[in-house]
C-alpha positions in Angstrom: 136.4 122.6 71.5 134.9 119.1 71.3 133.5 119.2 74.6 131.9 122.2 73.7 130.3 121.2 70.7 129.0 118.0 72.5 127.3 120.1 75.0 125.6 122.2 72.4 124.0 118.8 70.9 122.4 118.1 74.3 118.9 119.5 74.8 117.8 119.8 78.5 114.6 118.5 77.3 116.3 115.2 76.6 117.4 114.8 80.1 114.1 115.2 81.4 112.8 112.6 78.9 115.7 110.1 79.6 114.8 110.3 83.3 111.0 109.5 82.5 111.7 106.8 80.1 114.2 105.0 82.4 111.9 105.4 85.5 108.8 104.5 83.8 110.3 101.9 81.4 107.5 102.7 79.0 107.2 105.2 76.2 103.4 105.6 76.8 103.8 106.2 80.5 106.8 108.5 80.2 104.7 110.4 77.5 101.9 110.7 80.0 104.1 111.8 82.9 105.6 114.6 80.7 102.2 115.6 79.0 103.4 115.0 75.6 102.2 112.6 72.7 103.4 109.1 72.3 104.7 109.9 68.8 106.8 112.9 70.3 108.2 110.6 73.1 109.1 108.0 70.4 111.0 110.6 68.5 112.7 111.7 71.6 113.8 108.3 72.4 115.2 108.0 69.0 117.2 111.2 69.5 118.5 110.0 72.8 119.7 106.6 71.4 121.6 108.6 68.5 123.0 110.8 71.1 124.0 108.1 73.7 124.6 105.3 71.0 122.8 103.1 73.3 119.2 101.7 72.8 118.3 103.1 76.3 115.1 100.7 76.5 115.2 97.2 75.3 112.4 94.7 74.9 112.1 92.0 77.5 109.1 89.7 77.4 106.0 91.9 77.1 107.8 95.1 78.5 110.7 97.2 78.4 113.9 97.4 80.5 116.3 99.9 80.7 120.0 99.2 79.3 122.9 98.9 81.9 124.1 102.3 80.7 120.7 104.0 80.8 120.3 102.5 84.4 123.6 103.9 85.5 122.7 107.5 84.2 119.2 107.7 85.9 120.6 108.8 89.4 123.1 111.4 88.0 120.5 112.8 85.5 118.1 113.1 88.6 120.6 115.1 90.4 121.3 117.3 87.6 117.6 118.2 87.0 117.1 118.9 90.6 120.1 121.1 90.7 118.9 123.0 87.6 115.5 123.5 89.1 117.1 124.6 92.4 119.3 127.0 90.5 116.6 128.6 88.3 113.5 128.6 90.7 114.9 127.8 94.1 116.0 131.3 94.9 112.7 132.8 94.2 109.8 132.8 96.6 106.7 130.8 96.0 103.3 132.5 95.7 100.6 129.8 95.9 98.0 132.5 94.5 99.8 132.9 91.3 102.5 130.2 90.7 101.9 127.0 89.0 103.4 124.0 90.5 102.8 120.1 90.2 103.6 117.8 93.3 103.8 114.1 93.5 102.6 112.7 96.8 103.3 109.0 97.7 100.8 107.7 100.2 101.4 104.2 102.0 98.2 104.4 103.9 95.1 104.4 101.7 92.8 106.1 104.3 94.9 109.3 104.4 93.5 110.2 101.0 90.0 110.1 102.3 90.4 111.5 105.8 93.6 113.9 105.5 93.8 115.0 102.0 90.1 116.0 101.3 90.6 119.2 103.4 93.9 120.0 101.6 92.1 120.0 98.3 89.5 122.3 99.5 92.2 124.6 100.8 94.3 124.4 97.4 91.3 125.2 95.4 90.8 128.5 97.4 94.2 129.6 98.0 96.3 127.9 95.1 94.3 127.5 92.1 97.2 126.7 90.0 98.9 123.9 92.1 98.2 120.3 91.2 98.5 117.2 93.0 99.5 113.7 91.7 98.8 111.0 94.4 100.5 107.6 93.8 99.7 104.3 95.9 102.6 102.4 97.7 105.5 100.5 96.1 108.3 98.4 97.3 110.9 101.3 96.7 109.2 104.2 98.2 112.3 105.3 100.0 114.4 105.0 96.9 111.9 107.1 95.0 112.0 109.9 97.5 115.8 110.0 97.4 115.8 110.0 93.4 113.3 113.0 93.7 110.6 110.9 91.7 108.2 112.0 94.4 107.9 115.1 96.4 106.9 113.8 99.7 106.1 110.6 101.1 103.6 110.1 103.9 103.9 106.9 105.9 103.7 105.1 109.1 107.0 105.9 110.6 107.1 102.3 112.3 107.2 100.8 108.8 110.3 102.4 107.5 113.0 102.7 110.2 115.6 103.8 107.5 113.6 107.2 107.5 115.6 108.6 110.4 118.3 109.0 107.8 116.2 111.4 105.7 114.4 114.7 106.3 111.2 113.9 108.1 108.6 115.3 110.6 105.8 113.6 112.3 102.4 114.7 111.1 100.1 113.0 114.1 99.7 109.8 115.8 96.6 107.6 115.7 95.4 104.8 117.8 93.7 101.5 117.0 90.1 100.6 117.6 88.0 97.4 117.1 85.2 97.8 114.5 82.3 95.6 114.0 78.7 95.9 112.3 76.4 98.1 114.7 73.9 95.1 114.8 76.5 92.6 115.4 74.6 89.6 117.1 77.3 88.9 119.9 78.9 92.2 120.6 77.5 94.9 122.7 79.2 98.0 123.9 82.5 96.2 124.5 84.4 93.2 123.2 86.3 90.7 125.4 89.7 89.4 124.8 88.2 85.8 124.1 85.7 87.3 121.6 88.6 89.2 119.8 90.5 86.0 119.5 87.7 83.7 118.4 85.2 85.6 116.4 85.9 85.9 112.3 88.5 88.2 112.0 89.3 90.5 108.9 93.1 90.9 108.7 94.4 94.0 106.8 97.5 94.8 104.5 99.0 98.1 103.6 99.8 98.0 100.0 101.7 94.9 99.4 102.9 94.4 103.0 101.2 93.2 106.1 99.9 96.1 108.1 102.0 97.2 111.3 99.1 96.4 113.2 98.9 92.8 112.3 102.8 92.5 112.7 102.3 93.9 116.5 99.4 91.5 117.1 101.7 88.5 116.1 104.6 89.7 118.0 102.4 90.0 121.0 101.1 86.5 120.6 97.4 87.4 120.1 95.5 84.7 118.2 93.1 85.7 115.5 90.5 83.7 113.6 91.3 85.0 110.3 88.8 84.5 107.6 89.4 87.4 105.3 92.4 89.5 104.4 92.1 92.8 102.6 93.5 96.2 102.1 93.4 98.5 105.1 90.9 101.3 103.6 88.6 98.6 102.2 88.0 96.8 105.5 85.3 99.0 107.1 83.1 98.6 104.0 83.0 94.8 104.5 81.7 94.5 107.9 77.9 95.2 107.6 75.6 92.4 108.1 78.5 90.0 109.1 80.0 88.5 112.5 83.5 90.0 111.3 85.5 92.0 113.5 88.6 94.1 112.5 90.9 96.6 113.8 91.2 100.2 112.3 92.9 103.4 112.7 90.6 105.6 114.9 90.4 108.6 112.6 89.6 106.5 109.6 87.0 104.4 111.3 85.3 107.7 112.8 85.2 109.3 109.6 83.4 106.4 108.1 81.5 105.0 110.8 77.9 106.3 109.7 78.7 105.5 106.1 79.6 101.8 106.8 77.2 101.1 109.7 80.0 100.3 112.1 80.5 100.9 115.9 83.9 101.3 117.4 85.0 99.5 120.6 88.1 99.5 122.8 90.7 97.2 121.6 91.0 94.4 124.4 94.8 94.1 123.9 97.6 95.9 126.1 100.9 97.1 124.9 99.9 98.0 121.4 101.8 101.0 120.0 100.1 104.0 118.4 100.8 104.8 114.7 102.9 107.6 113.7 102.0 109.2 110.2 105.2 110.7 109.1 106.1 113.2 106.3 109.3 112.5 104.5 111.2 114.4 101.8 114.5 114.7 100.1 117.5 116.8 101.1 117.6 118.3 97.7 114.1 119.9 98.1 114.4 120.8 101.7 114.9 124.4 101.2 112.8 124.8 97.9 110.1 127.4 98.7 107.4 125.6 97.1 108.3 122.4 98.8 108.4 124.3 102.1 105.0 125.8 101.6 103.4 122.4 100.5 105.0 120.7 103.8 103.7 123.5 105.7 100.1 123.0 104.4 100.3 119.2 105.4 101.6 120.3 108.8 98.9 122.8 109.3 96.3 120.2 108.3 97.8 117.7 110.8 97.7 120.2 113.7 94.0 120.8 113.1 93.4 117.1 113.1 95.1 116.9 116.3 93.5 119.9 118.1 90.1 119.4 116.3 86.9 117.5 117.8 
């Protein structure tokens, strides 16, 4: 009888709020994530504290941290919410023309937002008007966030995350590297020599908080570079115009931006450089969900068009 009474006190919305509060470690961000007012989220936090007899979030410096008890509840609460969602909506079909759904995509490669997702947005506007996308930048815990179902899909270079072999995933497409320089570069014509590549001012790239897979490969191959600037991968092509800088870009991004950034593309004078494999990753809990399967199919279809297109 006591257990039954305890269950009646638990509002499912409290579990949703608990997951958001512990994940975001901020009342404001949790409120924004769930689309409610900050005062309403503060009231919900008070209800959670009373229900759990635990502060849930406590002040630490200028921010908030989850209590050990709240932290320990995060994963099981995630599992409960996913299971409930699967029971309630997982058995029905997903109709993109009439069904509303929000998806969170984690992109660890900036240029995909420009060169890959734009066609998806066009398609969604025409074929799935009620589907919404939330696109997030890279973070150190990307794989854990997929496992915890905090994001719906992760798109990442497979080479950067070898542990992905233990998760559901599929290759979207491969891409190769090319050298990019200003079209009016004073020392480079239609090709670049190995000596020029090693000695000219070089713009090195990072992907999120990590060195790009490209730079790691060049180091392993013992290729020297005269590094003068280091920047995020997607910014690199915009910094070349009017300079002697050279950099290495993914070919699809470089071709998309060549006219806009006034760059020309050259064959990379380095052998044994591996291609980049853009990989789609998701959690086992969402593997059979009709809406998730639909989204993954849209991404795979776009990837196929890129591969077979001009």
